[in-house]
N, C-alpha and C positions, 0 to 999 in steps of 0.2 A: 745731684739730680737737676739742678737749675730750677726751672719753673714747673717741672713735672710734678703732678699731683702725687703725694705720698699715700699709698694704699694703707688701709688699716692693718692688714697682715704684715706689711713692711714695718710699720711702727712696732708691732708685737715682736717681730724677729729682731729688730734693732734693740728693743728693751731687753731681750734675752741674750743676744750675741753682739750687740753694737760695740761695747767696750773692748772685748778681745779683738774684734774685727778692726777697730780703729787702731789698736796697738800694732796689729800685724801689718796693716797698711803703712803705718809710720815706719816700721822697720824696713819695709820694702821701698820706702820713699815714694809712695803713691798717695796723691792728694785726692781725697773724695770731694765730689762736687757739692755735697751737703754734709757739713761737719756734724750736724745734729743726727742725721741718719746715714752713717757711712755705708750701710748695706742697701743697695739700690732695690727698686721694685723687682727688676728681672732676677737678681740674685736671690732675693727673698722668696720669689715664686718658684725658683729652681729648688730651693730647700724644701718648700712645701710639697712640690711634686715628688721629690726624692723621699720625703717622709711618708707620703701617701703610698708610694710604690712599695716601700719596705713593709709597711703595715699590710697592704693588700696581698703581697706575695707570701708573707708569713702566714696570713690567714688562709690563702689558697693552698699553700704547701700542706697544711694540716688536714686538708679535705681532698687531696688528690687520691683518686682510686682508679685502678686499672679495670676493675670489674664493673663498678657502677659510677662512672664519671658524672659529676653534676653539670648543670647548665653553664656555670661560670668556667669550669675546667674545659668543657667542650668549646666554648667561645674562644678561650685563650689558645687552645690547640689549633684553632683555625688560623691563628697568626703564624703557625709553623707550617702546617699542611692544610690545604683546602681543595675542594673539587675543581676550582678555577686554576689551580696551579700557581697562585701568586703569593703563597706563604713564604716566609723567609727561608725555610728549608727547601721548598720547591725551587725558588730562584737560585739559591746557591748550588743545588744539585744540577740544575739545567745550565747555568752559566759558568760556574767555577769547576764543577766536576769532581774528580777524585780528591778526597780529603776535605770536602766542603764543610763537613759538620763542625770542624774545629773553629770555624768563623761564626757560628751561630751565637755563642755567648756575647761577643762584643757587638756585632751588627744588630742582633736581636735586642740587646739592651738599649742601644742608641735609638732603634726604631720605636720601642715602647716608650722611652723617655720623651721622644719628640711627639708621639701621639698623645700622651698624657698632658704634655705641656701645651699642645695645640688646643686640647679640650678644656683646659683650665679656664680659658676666657669666658666660658659659658656660666661659670659660677659667679653670682653677684659679689662685687667687691674684689674680684680677682682679675688677673690679666694673663694672657698667654705669654710666657717668658720667651717663646720663639718669635714674638713680635718685636723683640729688641735684638738688634743685629749682632751683639756680642755672643748671644747664646747659639744661634745657627753657626756663627764663625767657629765657636769652640767645638761643636759637633763635627763640622766639616774638617777642621784641623786634625781631629782624632782620626777620622776616616782617611785623610790624605797621608798622614804618617803611617797609618796601619797598612794600607795597600802597597805603599812604596817599600815598607819594611819587608813584607812578605814577597814582594817582587825581587828584592835583593837576596833574601834567603833562598828563593827558588833558583835564581840564575847566577848568584854571586855578584859582587859589586861591578866587575868588568862586564860580565854578561848582561846585567841589567842596563848598564850604561850604553851597551851596543844597541839596545832596543830603541834608543833615541836617535840612532844614526840613519835608520832607513836601509832598504835593500840595495841602493845604488851608491857606491863609494864616491862618485863624482859630486854628489849633492849632499854628502854627509854633514859638512859644516852647517849648511842651511837647515837641514833636517833637525840637527841638534837644537838650534835656536827655536824652530817651530814647535818641536815636541816639548821642549822645556816650558815654553809659554803655554802650550796646551795643557800641560799638567797643572800649572798654577791657575789656569783659567777654570779648571775643574773645581778647585778650591773656592774660587769666586762664585762660580755657578751654583754650587751646593748652598753657599751662604745666602746669596741674594735671592734665589728662587724661594727658599723657605721663609726668609725674613720678610720680603715684600708681600708675599701672598698672605701670611698670617697677620701682618700689620694692617693691611687693607681689610681683611676679614674682620678683625677686631674693631677697626674704626667704623665699618659699616654697621656691625651688630650694635655697638654702643650708641651710635648716632641715631639710628632708626628706632632703637628702644626708647631713647629719650623723646624723640618726636612722637612716638606712639603713646607714651604716657601723657604728653602734653595734649594730644588730640583727644584722648579718653577724658581727661579733665575738662577740656573745653566743651565736649558734647554733654557731659554731665551737668555743667553749669547752665546750659541752654534751657533745659527743663528736666523734670524728673524722668521723663521717658527717654531722655538723651542717652542714658546708659544702655538702652536696648540696642543701640548701634555699635556697642563696644566690640562686636565681633570683628570689625575692621581693624581698629588699632591693636586688639589682642592677637588677631591672626597674623599681623605683620611680624612681630618678634618671634612667634612660633615658626613661621616660615624661614626667618633668618637663622633661627637656632638650628633648624634642619640643614640649612646651607652651610653653616659653620661646622657642624659635625661632619658633613660630607667633605668639606675643604680640609678639615683636620686629618681625616683618614687619607685623603688623596695626597696631601703634601708629605705626610710621613711615608707613604708608599713610594712616591717619586724619589724622595731622598734615599731610601734604602735600595731601590732598584738601581739607581745610578751608582751608589756605592758598591753594589755587587758587580755591576758591569766593569767599573774601574778595577776592582780586585781581580776579576776574570782576565782582563787585559794584562795585568801585572804578572800573574802566575801562569799564563798560557804558554804552551810550548812553542807556538808559532806567533810571530809578530809581523 
């Protein structure tokens, strides 16, 4: 990890899993940047998000009811269908069309994972794993392989390859190059957009939180009445928390809608 600050949760994860992780990395001939903590902050936070998701959905599964759905169930159902038509099922039905429901498990899981990862930065002592480039890259790679695989299944290897050639035979060689670059640019776009936005959001949140705490302490030391003006330094992190939550939902939505669009292009009858 170099000079990166090691989170408390990362130390705990390394205490539990560090030795087997170090052995596995050694077998794969991968050298960790920090031999004392071979599991990085982002990987540790991914494991924390995964554990939370498993516990949360096991808890929710036991409480699902068709007749009397609870508030949590209704909120989660809004991620699938909602009046605005921007749920994962809504997007798949509108863009992909026939057979879209088969794609809900994977794309829905990635969307929920990204959302939970984005929100993790709000917890003191945690960070958003999506603020580290390798995590968005992993999610984008899964989507890239997924939509190309279904494109090949839909049209066959040769039929899918023909979609790269364009409608005009005279410019097919040039179109193959352009379309190939375009496909890999999608991978880069999904990665960079999510990574940069969450990294900046995390930096802003942590920086202003530290400044607010410093301002609160300074006002308190001026005189006993100084704490009365604490509404200003306290209000700043509250506002930033609201912005971070908005950004977390927005970036998860953008990632998924782009993934659905790419999938729609891959399996569409007309290109």
